[in-house]
N, C-alpha and C positions, 0 to 999 in steps of 0.2 A: 081644770086638772086634767080632764080626758084629752084636751087639746095637746097639752104638754106631752103627755105620753103618746099620743098618735105621732106627733112631731118627730119625737126620739126615735119611735119604731121605724118609720119611714126613713129617716136619716141612716138609722143602722142597716136596715134592709138594703138600702142603696148602697152603702158601703160595701156589705157582704156581697151584694151582687157585682160590684166593680172588682173586688177581689178574686172572686171565684170565676169571673169572666162570663157571667151570665148576661150581663150588659155588653154588648159589643164594643171592643176597643175604638173602632172608628166613631162609633156615636159618642164615646166619653171624649174623644180627641176632638170632634166638632164642637161639643157643648163647652169644653174648656176654652177652645178658640173664640167661640163668641163672647164668654165671659171676660176672657183676657184682651179681647179688641174692645169690648165695650169700656173696660175700665181704662184701657190704654197702656197695658203692660205686654211684655213679650210672652208668647206662648211657649209652653214647655216642649223639649224634643219629644218625639214619639215614644222614646223608652222610659221617659218619666212621667208619662200621662197618668198612669194609674195613681202613683204617689201623690202627685200634685191634685188629684181628684180627692183623694183621701184627706189629704191636708185641709182642703177647702171644706170639706164635709165636716171635720173636726172643728175647725175653726167657726163654722156656722153654729155648730151646737153651742160651743164654748160663749160665743157672743150672745146668742138667744138666752141662754142660761143665766149669764150675768146680768143681762138686761132685766129679765124677770126677777132675779135676786135683788138688784137695786130697786125695782118698783115695789116689791113687798116689803123690803127694809124701809124705804121713805114712807110707805102707806102706814107701817105699824108706828114709826116715829110721830107721824102727824094725827094720829088718833088721840082722843082724850080719853082718860080714865084708864 
């Protein structure tokens, strides 16, 4: 349970850092560039980097929560009694 809370706290703090520009925009742009090149999709233009980074962070949170929900749901269905 603590790991889930720490994960969410780190993701929210990262998002707040990007929005408030504590994390430098060139660093965010470079990280998104690496991610997008690894996946094989086009990189966003510089004016959309912050928004795309926040979309990625939100997507990661939703995917991780969905996987955990499915794991708990299936585990509850498979227990006896």
